[in-house]
N, C-alpha and C positions, 0 to 999 in steps of 0.2 A: 218321467214317468215310464220312461225304455223301461229304467232299472225295476220299478216296482209292477212293472206287467212281466217282468224275468222271475223275480220273487214270487210272484203270483204260480206261476208255469212250473217252478222247480215243486212249488207245495203240493199244488196240483197233482204233479208226477211222483211223490214220495206218497200221497194217500192213496194212488190207486197203484200201487205196487203191490199189494198182494193181491189182486182183480186181474192180475197176468202175469204172475209168473209160480216156481213152481214151487216145492219146499227146500230144495240147494238152493236156488235163489235168494228163496225169501228170506234163509238163512244167514247166506251172506250179506244180507243189507243190515240184518241185526248188529254182524258183525261191525258192518260201515258204520252205521251211527254211533255206535259205542269206543267205535277208534275216533271215528269225529271228534265226539263233544269231550276223551280222554285230550287228544291231539289241540283243542280249543283253551281245554283249563293249562297244559303245559307251555302254550304261545303266551298265554297271559302273564308268565315270567320271565319268558325269554322275549319275544316278541314286544310287549309292552315294556316291561320291566328293565329289561336287557340284564336281566342273568339266568345262562344256561345250566339248569341242571340235569347229572347225568344218573340221578337218583329215585324218578318218581313211580318208578313205579313201583313203590314201597306201600307208596297213597293210595295208588290204585289199587292195590289187595288187599289192602287192610280194610278198603272201603267195600271190597269183596266179600272177604272173611266175618265181617260184621255184619252184614247184611245175611250172608249165609243162620251166622247166629245167632240176630233174631227171626228170621224164618223159623228157625227152631225152636226160638221163644215161643212164635204166634202158632205151631202146631201142638206145642203142651198147653194150648187152651188162651193164652193170653189173648185180647183182646185191640192190639195195634193194626190201624189198617194198611193191609199191604199198599192199599197204592205210594206209602210213602215212605217205603224200604228205601230207596234211591237218596233221602237223607237221612235215613242212619250211617250209609257207609258216608255218605258228604260229611257228617258231624263229626265222626272218629276219626278221617284221615283230616280235617279241618284241627282238631287238636292234635296231633301229630304235629301240624303241620307249625304250628303255630311254636310249639318246642322246637322242635327242629332249625325250622325258619329262624330263630334267636340265635342260635348262636351259627349259621352258616351266615348268614349275612353280615354276619360281623366283619367278613373277608369280601372282596369282590373278585370279580375277576375269576381266574385259573383256580385262585386258594377256593373261593367261593364255591367251584366243582369240585373239587377234590373233598370238599366236606357234605357234601350233597353225598357222594360216593363213601365217602367212610360210615356216613348216618345210615346208610341205605346197608352196607354190608353189616353192621351192627345190627340193625330191627333184623334183617336174615339171620343172620345167630342166634339169634334169641326164638326167633318164629320155626323154626329148622328143631331145637332142643323141647318146644316148649309141645310138645304131639297134644297132650292132654286138652289143647284147647286150641289146635290149627290143626291137627288130625298127620302133622306130616307128610311124607310121600302120599300116603292113602290119602292127603285133606277130607274135608268135612261137606255134604251133603244135604240136603235138604226136599222139602217140595214146598212150590207154590201153591198157597193156599185162596181160595175166589172169596171175596169183600164184598157184602153186602148185594148192589143187582153187579158185581163187576168177575164177570168170569174169566183166571189165567191159562184155561188148561190148554189152549189152538196156538200155534206160532202166531198164525193171523194176531191175538190178543199180545203176544209178546211182542210183537213185532210192533203195535200201536201203542205199545206201554213206552218203549222204548223210543218212538218217533217223538212222543209230548215229554217225555223227558229231557231228552235231547235237544228241543225246538223252546225248551224250558232254559235249561243251562247257557244255550246260547243268546236266548233275549237277556236272561240276567247282563254275564259278559260282556254282547251289546251297550248295554245300560250305564252298565258301571266304564268301558271307556269315552263315553260321551260326558260319563257325569265328572264334577272337578276332582274327586280322588284321580281319577283315571288321567286328567291333564298335569297332577304334579308325577303320577308315576310317569308316564310317558317326559315328564322334566328328570326327574332322575337319572333315566335313561342316558339322558342328552347330555346333562352337566350338573352332577349331586352339587358340587360344589356352590350354585348359585341357588338353588332349594336350601340347603341351606341358612344361607346368606339370608332368604326369606322367612326363616323360624321353623324350618318342617323338621320336626323330628324325623331323618331319611331311614334309621335302624329298625324306628317304630312301620312305619309306610311301609321298608320293604318284608317286613317279618310278616308283617298283617298282609301284602301280596303272596309272599310266599305259600302262605294258609287257604288264602284263597284260592289258587289256584288247586292246593293240595286236595282241597274241597271236592272242588268239580273233578277233579282226577279222581276222587273215591268216588262222587255217585255215576259215574263211570263204570267201575271197577263192580258198584253196586246190581248195575243193569247188565252186567256180565254174569255176575252169579246168580242173577235172577231167572237168566235164560238157561244158563246151565246146569242151574239148578246142585250148583257144585263149586268146591274151590280145592286149593291144593297149592303149598308153598314154592312151586313153581313159577308162579305171577309174581312172585317177586327177586325171581329171578333179573341180571342187570340188563338179559334181551328187551326187554320189557319196558326197560327207560329207552336203549337206542328205538326198538322200533317206532316208539312216539316221537324222538327228534328226528330220525329220519321222514316220520309222515309231514312234519311241520316245513323241516327242509324245503323236501319237493313239492310241496305243498305251495308255499311260499309265508315267511312269518311277517314278512310286513304288509300282510293285508290280510284282513279280516279274517275271511270266509275263505284264507290259501290252508292253513291247514285240514277243514273242513275235506278238500280238491284232494291234497294229497292222503289220507286217510284214506279215503272211496280209492284211491287207484292205489296206491300198494294195497289195501286190504283183498280187493278183489284179484289182484296179481297174484296174488299168495293163495289165495283161495282157488282158482282155477289153475296157472299154470305151477305151481308146489305138485300138483298129479301128475304130471304129460312131461318134468324132468326134474333132474335131483340137484339139479344148481340153479335152480330160481333165487337163493338167495345170492349168488355172484351175478348173475345179474341184475338185481336192483341195486348190490353194491356197485354196480358201475355206472346205474344211473343216476344215482345219488354223490356219485365223484362229479360226474358233467352237470350235475345241476349245479353243486357249489362253486366248483371251478367258472365253469362259462355261463348261468345262469341264476345268479346265488341272491333273486329275489325270485327264484323258484317258478314253475308254471304259472300262478295267477299273474304274479308280475311281469313278467313277459307276453300275457294276454292284455294286461291293462296298457303296457307300453305302446301293444300296437293302437289300443283302441284310442290312446288317448293320440298317436302319429293320426291315426283318418281324422278325427272332430279337427285335428288343425289344420288340415285338409293338404295333409303329403304322403305323396303317393308310394303306397308301400313298395316294394322288390316283390313280386305273386313269381316272376320266372327266378330270383334268387333264392326264397325262401323256399318254390315246387323242387327244385336241382339241388338243394342240399338235406331237404326233406328225403327225396329217394336217396340220393349220396348216403344218408344217414340209414335208411331201411338194408342198402344193399350190404352195405358196411359189417351193420349187425349182424345179418343174414348169415353171409361169412363166418363171422369171426364163431356166434350159434355153433354154426353145422362145425364148424373145427374142436370147438367144445366138446359138443355130443357128442361126437365121434374119438375121437384122443378120450374123454373120459369112458366109456366104451374099455375100449384098447386095452388101457392101463389096468383094469381088472383082474383078476385072477380067476374069476369068470368065466371070461373072454377067455383067459390061455387054456382053460382046461376044456373049452365050448373047442378050441382050435384043435386039440391033440386027441379029443373025441372025435370029431369027426373028418382029422385028415387036411382041413382048411391052411393053409397059414393065415389066411387073413379074414375069416369068415364077414360075413355082411352084417353090420352094425345098420338098425332102423331106427330112420329118426324122420317125425311127419310122416309116419305111416310110407315112409319110402326106401327099400335096403340101399343100402349106401357101400361101397366094395373098399375099403381103406386106401388098397393094393390100386385101385383102377385109377387111371388116365384121367376117365371121368370124372370119380370123386374128386379129385386134384383138381382138371381145369377148371371145375364147378366154383371150388371155393376159393384157386385162385384170378378166376373170374370176376365174383365177386366184390372180393377183397379191392383188387387193382379197380375197377368203374367206382367202388364206394371212395376209394383215396382219391381218386384223379375226380370226380363232383365234389370233392371238397375240399380240393390245391387250396381253394383261394379262401378257406379259413384261414390256413395255415399261420399267414404274419400276426391273426387275431387270437392265436392261440400262443403263439410265441408273445403277445407284448403282455396277455392275462396273467397268464404263467409268471411271466418275469413280474409284473404286479403284486403277485401271492407273494408268492419269495419275499420281495423290498418289503409287504407289509410285517411278515414272520421279523423278518429280521430288525424292525424298527421296532416293533412288538418287543424281542427280546430284550433289543439294547435300553429301551425304558425301563420293562422289571430288573435290567442288572440297573 
């Protein structure tokens, strides 16, 4: 009952977003929904089938490109229903996924991952050369057309359109997970040889899962094209594949809606923090490493563990959690302050400012505060933050050493198996 109430509350909140937000936040929420659907499609392949792809940007970008092409066809007078445009992007990516998936799923593990990279690079090379279709660096653009009683000219209408298709995609994946096919898919992830023994053609099943995952990713790309009314070859770049992997890991690949949480956090983080600091990708990378090493189940996995412990009647160590949270914030604050100051000091612009002003160490502004790099106040503030943070986190050091040793042992074991 509590779970149903929670889902109902979430639906009410997302429906009410346009009524209580400005244009900037509403645009950010559109990007969150698109990233969430993309991550959910990707997690079908990784979280459910146990196949990690490094080239899903191809299917996301292809869905966006074919959607823009269909929008231009509609502009030319076609009667194709505008609300069904995401299906165009999804179908094109599904078909490419069938072909690519057949080749990629011949192998497993790192070999599968490398084949996905090779296919991505092949497609990207073709797209970059095929300017007449994909538009090259300039890309291709179109205009959203209304259809019947549906108008898509306002950002609010685009938000609801994106929300509806995101919910449809997530419900489809939820139904697939609970279907007999979903059970077999998870069986392939856990023990493929036993599934083969039961008479299933695992290569065909993995190809189908790969294609479905590509199709859902293509739907997400279609929604991005519909929102932006343009697309270009930059979407085919590897960074787009990396981002969906980061979203899935941070949220939690083992929890159904975990990728949604990860997509929301990273998208909003990038949307707002990117304007505040040049080093936002560095901070996101550090967060990614911390979660991979010390919370492999992601943020949602940690939350579910806490809920299960509470239901079992186990008392949560609130004091320890509070102390470690404060320690982490202090350590992060000291580290960020250090990075921001050093990042400015080493630039040619800072050296030019020092020569022009005649001041050896001009102040650096961080969070609207002027910090003098050579000032004892600045140095002592950084030192206090780092030392206090380390002292509050000192009791986690044995766990960190043990977890690091486990990871190194796993790497060595996997290396021996492959050898």
